[in-house]
DOBAVO-915505 format. One record per residue (C-alpha): residue in one letter; x, y, z. Coordinates in nm, 4 decimals. Example, Ala and Ser with C-alpha at 12.3 -4.5 7.8 and 13.67 -1.06 7.14 Angstrom:
BEGIN
+------+----------+----------+----------+
! rest !        u !        v !        w !
+------+----------+----------+----------+
!    A !   1.2300 !  -0.4500 !   0.7800 !
!    S !   1.3670 !  -0.1060 !   0.7140 !
+------+----------+----------+----------+
//
This chain:
BEGIN
+------+----------+----------+----------+
! rest !        u !        v !        w !
+------+----------+----------+----------+
!    M !   0.0000 !   0.0000 !   0.0000 !
!    K !   0.1145 !   0.3548 !  -0.0721 !
!    V !  -0.0009 !   0.6748 !   0.1034 !
!    L !   0.0584 !   1.0360 !   0.0010 !
!    V !   0.1124 !   1.2607 !   0.3053 !
!    T !   0.0986 !   1.6413 !   0.3191 !
!    G !   0.2443 !   1.8102 !   0.6257 !
!    A !   0.4732 !   1.5077 !   0.6715 !
!    T !   0.7411 !   1.7046 !   0.8589 !
!    G !   0.5018 !   1.8549 !   1.1162 !
!    L !   0.4352 !   1.7271 !   1.4687 !
!    I !   0.1624 !   1.4798 !   1.3675 !
!    G !   0.3173 !   1.4063 !   1.0280 !
!    K !   0.6489 !   1.2831 !   1.1701 !
!    E !   0.4753 !   1.0489 !   1.4132 !
!    L !   0.2422 !   0.9178 !   1.1429 !
!    V !   0.5126 !   0.8648 !   0.8789 !
!    S !   0.7155 !   0.6589 !   1.1261 !
!    L !   0.4093 !   0.4482 !   1.2120 !
!    L !   0.3122 !   0.3913 !   0.8472 !
!    L !   0.6648 !   0.2790 !   0.7563 !
!    Q !   0.6674 !   0.0391 !   1.0558 !
!    N !   0.3471 !  -0.1113 !   0.9159 !
!    G !   0.4948 !  -0.1710 !   0.5710 !
!    I !   0.3170 !   0.1201 !   0.4034 !
!    S !   0.5154 !   0.3177 !   0.1440 !
!    I !   0.5133 !   0.6974 !   0.1700 !
!    H !   0.5007 !   0.9719 !  -0.0882 !
!    Y !   0.5128 !   1.3166 !   0.0703 !
!    L !   0.4751 !   1.6718 !  -0.0575 !
!    T !   0.7074 !   1.9550 !   0.0406 !
!    T !   0.7612 !   2.3161 !  -0.0634 !
!    S !   1.1382 !   2.2841 !  -0.0106 !
!    S !   1.3686 !   2.0989 !  -0.2505 !
!    K !   1.6112 !   2.0586 !   0.0447 !
!    K !   1.3550 !   1.8370 !   0.2201 !
!    I !   1.3238 !   1.5909 !  -0.0664 !
!    E !   1.4509 !   1.2427 !   0.0139 !
!    S !   1.4342 !   0.9360 !  -0.2042 !
!    E !   1.4420 !   0.6106 !  -0.0117 !
!    P !   1.2831 !   0.2845 !  -0.1342 !
!    N !   0.9649 !   0.3426 !   0.0716 !
!    Y !   0.9895 !   0.7178 !   0.1396 !
!    H !   0.9877 !   0.9594 !  -0.1520 !
!    G !   0.9417 !   1.3381 !  -0.1606 !
!    F !   0.7800 !   1.5545 !  -0.4290 !
!    L !   0.7647 !   1.9322 !  -0.4738 !
!    W !   0.4524 !   2.1448 !  -0.4669 !
!    N !   0.3790 !   2.5147 !  -0.4367 !
!    P !   0.0183 !   2.5728 !  -0.3245 !
!    E !   0.0429 !   2.9509 !  -0.3656 !
!    K !   0.1453 !   2.9147 !  -0.7309 !
!    G !  -0.0811 !   2.6135 !  -0.7852 !
!    T !   0.2002 !   2.3815 !  -0.8954 !
!    I !   0.2490 !   2.0172 !  -0.7986 !
!    D !   0.4606 !   1.7269 !  -0.9212 !
!    E !   0.1867 !   1.4917 !  -1.0452 !
!    N !   0.4239 !   1.1965 !  -1.0048 !
!    C !   0.3383 !   1.2122 !  -0.6346 !
!    L !   0.0129 !   1.0309 !  -0.7219 !
!    L !   0.1767 !   0.7281 !  -0.8856 !
!    G !   0.0604 !   0.4089 !  -0.7137 !
!    V !  -0.1033 !   0.6002 !  -0.4266 !
!    D !  -0.4096 !   0.4400 !  -0.2606 !
!    A !  -0.4896 !   0.7033 !   0.0032 !
!    I !  -0.4001 !   1.0625 !   0.0933 !
!    V !  -0.3443 !   1.1945 !   0.4464 !
!    H !  -0.3828 !   1.5726 !   0.4428 !
!    L !  -0.2120 !   1.7446 !   0.7372 !
!    A !  -0.0787 !   2.0606 !   0.5689 !
!    G !  -0.1743 !   2.3968 !   0.7158 !
!    A !  -0.0148 !   2.6954 !   0.8896 !
!    S !   0.0153 !   2.6541 !   1.2671 !
!    I !  -0.2610 !   2.8108 !   1.4774 !
!    A !  -0.0121 !   2.8480 !   1.7651 !
!    K !   0.1209 !   3.1834 !   1.6420 !
!    R !  -0.0212 !   3.5298 !   1.7072 !
!    W !  -0.3315 !   3.5825 !   1.4929 !
!    T !  -0.2639 !   3.9063 !   1.3081 !
!    N !  -0.5068 !   3.9808 !   1.0243 !
!    S !  -0.2493 !   3.8738 !   0.7663 !
!    Y !  -0.1688 !   3.5542 !   0.9570 !
!    K !  -0.5393 !   3.4704 !   0.9908 !
!    Q !  -0.5552 !   3.4859 !   0.6120 !
!    E !  -0.2538 !   3.2543 !   0.5900 !
!    I !  -0.4168 !   3.0047 !   0.8296 !
!    I !  -0.7258 !   2.9848 !   0.6071 !
!    E !  -0.5471 !   2.9900 !   0.2702 !
!    S !  -0.2873 !   2.7300 !   0.3714 !
!    R !  -0.5712 !   2.4836 !   0.4244 !
!    I !  -0.7963 !   2.5741 !   0.1319 !
!    L !  -0.5239 !   2.6226 !  -0.1332 !
!    T !  -0.3553 !   2.2916 !  -0.0511 !
!    T !  -0.6890 !   2.1079 !  -0.0582 !
!    N !  -0.7831 !   2.2629 !  -0.3933 !
!    L !  -0.4437 !   2.1788 !  -0.5415 !
!    L !  -0.4788 !   1.8132 !  -0.4395 !
!    F !  -0.8288 !   1.8019 !  -0.5868 !
!    N !  -0.7187 !   1.9470 !  -0.9218 !
!    A !  -0.4212 !   1.7093 !  -0.9398 !
!    L !  -0.6531 !   1.4113 !  -0.8850 !
!    K !  -0.9157 !   1.5408 !  -1.1279 !
!    N !  -0.6647 !   1.6003 !  -1.4071 !
!    N !  -0.4405 !   1.2948 !  -1.3720 !
!    P !  -0.5065 !   0.9198 !  -1.3818 !
!    N !  -0.4800 !   0.7761 !  -1.0304 !
!    Q !  -0.6037 !   0.4965 !  -0.8029 !
!    V !  -0.6734 !   0.7056 !  -0.4908 !
!    K !  -0.9730 !   0.5697 !  -0.2995 !
!    Q !  -0.9668 !   0.7823 !   0.0176 !
!    I !  -0.8556 !   1.1145 !   0.1611 !
!    I !  -0.8192 !   1.1536 !   0.5385 !
!    S !  -0.7803 !   1.5096 !   0.6556 !
!    A !  -0.6952 !   1.6710 !   0.9845 !
!    S !  -0.9674 !   1.8960 !   1.1230 !
!    A !  -1.0217 !   2.0469 !   1.4683 !
!    I !  -1.2658 !   2.0325 !   1.7590 !
!    G !  -1.2539 !   2.4131 !   1.7444 !
!    I !  -1.5496 !   2.3779 !   1.5060 !
!    Y !  -1.7701 !   2.3157 !   1.8128 !
!    P !  -1.9002 !   2.6194 !   2.0071 !
!    S !  -1.7589 !   2.6727 !   2.3545 !
!    S !  -1.9923 !   2.5244 !   2.6157 !
!    F !  -1.9682 !   2.4172 !   2.9795 !
!    E !  -2.2777 !   2.1943 !   2.9490 !
!    K !  -2.2870 !   2.0234 !   2.6089 !
!    L !  -2.1278 !   1.6956 !   2.5065 !
!    Y !  -2.0387 !   1.7218 !   2.1389 !
!    T !  -2.0758 !   1.4259 !   1.9032 !
!    E !  -2.0048 !   1.4237 !   1.5304 !
!    E !  -2.3784 !   1.4769 !   1.4697 !
!    N !  -2.3615 !   1.8311 !   1.6099 !
!    K !  -2.4411 !   2.0894 !   1.3403 !
!    E !  -2.3647 !   2.4075 !   1.5375 !
!    I !  -2.0519 !   2.5941 !   1.4283 !
!    S !  -1.8456 !   2.8039 !   1.6682 !
!    P !  -1.8720 !   3.1766 !   1.5833 !
!    T !  -1.4977 !   3.2147 !   1.6546 !
!    F !  -1.2221 !   3.2494 !   1.3955 !
!    L !  -1.1236 !   2.8866 !   1.4557 !
!    G !  -1.4821 !   2.7735 !   1.3976 !
!    T !  -1.4890 !   2.9612 !   1.0656 !
!    V !  -1.1538 !   2.8180 !   0.9549 !
!    T !  -1.2573 !   2.4619 !   1.0359 !
!    E !  -1.5953 !   2.4959 !   0.8662 !
!    K !  -1.4322 !   2.6224 !   0.5426 !
!    W !  -1.1607 !   2.3570 !   0.5649 !
!    E !  -1.4094 !   2.0715 !   0.6018 !
!    A !  -1.6349 !   2.2102 !   0.3262 !
!    S !  -1.3395 !   2.2253 !   0.0848 !
!    L !  -1.2890 !   1.8500 !   0.1261 !
!    E !  -1.6390 !   1.7501 !   0.0182 !
!    K !  -1.5648 !   1.7944 !  -0.3537 !
!    F !  -1.3385 !   1.4859 !  -0.3472 !
!    R !  -1.6569 !   1.2780 !  -0.3289 !
!    R !  -1.7295 !   1.3870 !  -0.6880 !
!    L !  -1.4219 !   1.1834 !  -0.7868 !
!    N !  -1.5566 !   0.8743 !  -0.6050 !
!    I !  -1.3014 !   0.9247 !  -0.3282 !
!    S !  -1.4220 !   0.8699 !   0.0277 !
!    V !  -1.3586 !   1.1598 !   0.2665 !
!    C !  -1.2689 !   1.1169 !   0.6342 !
!    K !  -1.2224 !   1.4174 !   0.8637 !
!    L !  -1.0557 !   1.3692 !   1.2024 !
!    R !  -1.1478 !   1.6524 !   1.4400 !
!    I !  -0.8381 !   1.6702 !   1.6571 !
!    G !  -0.8378 !   1.7857 !   2.0189 !
!    L !  -0.5468 !   1.9049 !   2.2350 !
!    V !  -0.2520 !   1.6910 !   2.1232 !
!    L !  -0.0304 !   1.5722 !   2.4075 !
!    A !   0.3228 !   1.5324 !   2.2687 !
!    K !   0.6741 !   1.5944 !   2.4001 !
!    Q !   0.8052 !   1.7208 !   2.0692 !
!    G !   0.5878 !   2.0270 !   2.0127 !
!    G !   0.2424 !   2.1781 !   1.9931 !
!    A !   0.0643 !   2.3292 !   2.2926 !
!    F !   0.1536 !   2.0652 !   2.5532 !
!    P !   0.5170 !   2.1664 !   2.6248 !
!    E !   0.3939 !   2.5256 !   2.6652 !
!    L !   0.1477 !   2.4098 !   2.9327 !
!    V !   0.4201 !   2.2155 !   3.1120 !
!    K !   0.6870 !   2.4923 !   3.1199 !
!    P !   0.5236 !   2.7232 !   3.3769 !
!    V !   0.4354 !   2.4272 !   3.6017 !
!    K !   0.7991 !   2.3099 !   3.5915 !
!    S !   0.9065 !   2.6650 !   3.6801 !
!    G !   0.6759 !   2.6730 !   3.9817 !
!    I !   0.4383 !   2.9295 !   3.8320 !
!    G !   0.1758 !   2.6966 !   3.6859 !
!    A !  -0.1913 !   2.7902 !   3.7112 !
!    A !  -0.5254 !   2.7119 !   3.5503 !
!    F !  -0.6763 !   2.9596 !   3.3050 !
!    G !  -0.9906 !   3.1583 !   3.3875 !
!    N !  -1.2201 !   2.9610 !   3.6176 !
!    G !  -1.0438 !   2.6390 !   3.5149 !
!    K !  -1.3758 !   2.4669 !   3.4425 !
!    Q !  -1.3370 !   2.4663 !   3.0640 !
!    M !  -1.3257 !   2.1115 !   2.9266 !
!    Q !  -1.0068 !   2.0006 !   2.7517 !
!    S !  -1.0663 !   1.7182 !   2.5091 !
!    W !  -0.7174 !   1.5778 !   2.4575 !
!    I !  -0.5439 !   1.2930 !   2.2735 !
!    H !  -0.1960 !   1.1401 !   2.3088 !
!    I !   0.0092 !   1.1737 !   1.9876 !
!    H !   0.0602 !   0.7929 !   1.9808 !
!    D !  -0.3171 !   0.7361 !   1.9696 !
!    L !  -0.3677 !   1.0128 !   1.7146 !
!    A !  -0.1174 !   0.8621 !   1.4697 !
!    N !  -0.2757 !   0.5211 !   1.5260 !
!    M !  -0.6191 !   0.6642 !   1.4542 !
!    F !  -0.5017 !   0.7912 !   1.1143 !
!    L !  -0.3569 !   0.4453 !   1.0393 !
!    Y !  -0.6761 !   0.2730 !   1.1574 !
!    A !  -0.8856 !   0.5076 !   0.9430 !
!    I !  -0.6789 !   0.4084 !   0.6383 !
!    Q !  -0.6925 !   0.0369 !   0.7142 !
!    N !  -1.0693 !   0.0419 !   0.7785 !
!    N !  -1.1639 !   0.2964 !   0.5117 !
!    W !  -1.3332 !   0.5353 !   0.7542 !
!    N !  -1.5742 !   0.7760 !   0.5886 !
!    G !  -1.7239 !   1.0941 !   0.7357 !
!    V !  -1.6406 !   1.2868 !   1.0530 !
!    F !  -1.4698 !   1.1339 !   1.3583 !
!    N !  -1.3655 !   1.3075 !   1.6789 !
!    A !  -0.9951 !   1.2434 !   1.7418 !
!    V !  -1.0012 !   1.2758 !   2.1204 !
!    A !  -0.9459 !   1.0403 !   2.4141 !
!    P !  -1.2565 !   0.8996 !   2.5894 !
!    H !  -1.2020 !   1.0891 !   2.9165 !
!    P !  -1.1730 !   1.4687 !   2.8785 !
!    V !  -1.0778 !   1.6772 !   3.1830 !
!    T !  -1.1192 !   2.0354 !   3.2984 !
!    N !  -0.8327 !   2.2795 !   3.2552 !
!    S !  -0.7846 !   2.2772 !   3.6353 !
!    E !  -0.7620 !   1.8976 !   3.6382 !
!    L !  -0.5104 !   1.9033 !   3.3533 !
!    I !  -0.2817 !   2.1560 !   3.5234 !
!    K !  -0.3139 !   1.9807 !   3.8625 !
!    S !  -0.2310 !   1.6424 !   3.7060 !
!    I !   0.0789 !   1.7865 !   3.5338 !
!    A !   0.1860 !   1.9437 !   3.8661 !
!    G !   0.1232 !   1.6167 !   4.0527 !
!    I !   0.3385 !   1.4099 !   3.8185 !
!    L !   0.6161 !   1.6722 !   3.8241 !
!    D !   0.5815 !   1.6995 !   4.2042 !
!    K !   0.5256 !   2.0754 !   4.1859 !
!    D !   0.2928 !   2.2927 !   4.3936 !
!    L !   0.0419 !   2.5295 !   4.2335 !
!    V !   0.0737 !   2.8392 !   4.4470 !
!    I !  -0.0474 !   3.1232 !   4.2263 !
!    P !  -0.4115 !   3.2075 !   4.1444 !
!    N !  -0.5772 !   3.1203 !   3.8154 !
!    V !  -0.4681 !   3.3338 !   3.5197 !
!    P !  -0.7412 !   3.5860 !   3.4243 !
!    Q !  -0.8672 !   3.5948 !   3.0664 !
!    F !  -0.8002 !   3.9666 !   3.0137 !
!    L !  -0.4300 !   3.9140 !   3.0885 !
!    M !  -0.3935 !   3.6363 !   2.8323 !
!    K !  -0.5799 !   3.8489 !   2.5760 !
!    L !  -0.3238 !   4.1249 !   2.6310 !
!    L !  -0.0381 !   3.8775 !   2.5876 !
!    L !  -0.1735 !   3.6625 !   2.3019 !
!    G !  -0.4433 !   3.8662 !   2.1285 !
!    D !  -0.7276 !   3.6711 !   1.9636 !
!    M !  -0.5349 !   3.3456 !   1.9981 !
!    H !  -0.5986 !   3.3504 !   2.3755 !
!    I !  -0.9379 !   3.1830 !   2.3192 !
!    L !  -0.7535 !   2.8528 !   2.2651 !
!    L !  -0.6929 !   2.8501 !   2.6419 !
!    F !  -1.0440 !   2.9449 !   2.7496 !
!    E !  -1.2782 !   2.7637 !   2.5085 !
!    S !  -1.4613 !   2.4656 !   2.6583 !
!    Q !  -1.5331 !   2.1670 !   2.4333 !
!    N !  -1.6450 !   1.8396 !   2.5895 !
!    V !  -1.6095 !   1.6110 !   2.2896 !
!    S !  -1.7232 !   1.2492 !   2.2638 !
!    A !  -1.4923 !   0.9691 !   2.1468 !
!    Q !  -1.7793 !   0.7185 !   2.1248 !
!    K !  -1.7940 !   0.6978 !   1.7443 !
!    A !  -1.4251 !   0.6010 !   1.7204 !
!    L !  -1.4775 !   0.3400 !   1.9944 !
!    D !  -1.7922 !   0.2051 !   1.8239 !
!    N !  -1.5920 !   0.1656 !   1.5024 !
!    G !  -1.3348 !  -0.0540 !   1.6755 !
!    F !  -1.0550 !   0.1894 !   1.7537 !
!    Q !  -0.8591 !   0.0962 !   2.0667 !
!    Y !  -0.6809 !   0.3663 !   2.2653 !
!    K !  -0.3523 !   0.3035 !   2.4430 !
!    Y !  -0.3974 !   0.6191 !   2.6521 !
!    K !  -0.7605 !   0.6510 !   2.7616 !
!    I !  -0.6828 !   0.8154 !   3.0961 !
!    L !  -0.4953 !   1.1452 !   3.1354 !
!    D !  -0.2630 !   1.0236 !   3.4140 !
!    K !  -0.1399 !   0.7341 !   3.2001 !
!    A !  -0.0728 !   0.9717 !   2.9097 !
!    L !   0.1119 !   1.2183 !   3.1341 !
!    D !   0.3160 !   0.9386 !   3.2911 !
!    N !   0.4348 !   0.8440 !   2.9445 !
!    L !   0.5232 !   1.2001 !   2.8482 !
!    L !   0.6623 !   1.3445 !   3.1714 !
!    V !   0.8203 !   1.0629 !   3.3708 !
+------+----------+----------+----------+
//
């Protein structure tokens, strides 16, 4: 089997590529940098330039499925120009893949794309399943809605579309998790706001495995990529402190302060999304890290 991966050098991409190769799956990957092109027997890079609309069509040769992870990081300050980049990096890359498939013979049967639980409105009461139709009025909600809508056209090519709505990724190597751990390690850790906002998280090991499982079982439609047991922000910070044997001595961080420091991006710390993992479980996916403490033990001990 051969899989084409976009965003292969990102946090999730690196973990996934390693897992796919371990499972005997050959990789084609797309990159905007000729310096990042490697050519191993089962790992081969191809150039594309989404802004110019160019792509090496040879990337599609022998490919059975596409994993689409490309997109500008949301963990940078959201200036107006960067907001535009966040949206365009997702839509332009999706459109370029679609046009390449439409205009070139290929055997692609499935595209699996990253998405985000930020599509769900912030709520302290609701449990969100994939059936929820409400869209968050925030910037992140708008981005995710446009991103998911741009994927639907692949169905016109008889390609099944799977969207994994990813929660807070717990990983040593990058993303938001190390930033949450740093202040706790320094003895200045604290929950954000009232600390009651729900954090629907997933360990990077389980996330990569979910992408692999979705390929192997031809998942179609929307799936929440979160662990079965979400926690509040207070519980998350307290658990990190407990495992690191640190005291939490300062009061919760007020929202206005984080808005001053981070601008619009501060909502990532204060939004509450209690997201269900039941559909993934019902479709046979088995988590290694269902419980937060087990995940933190793996990452911090």
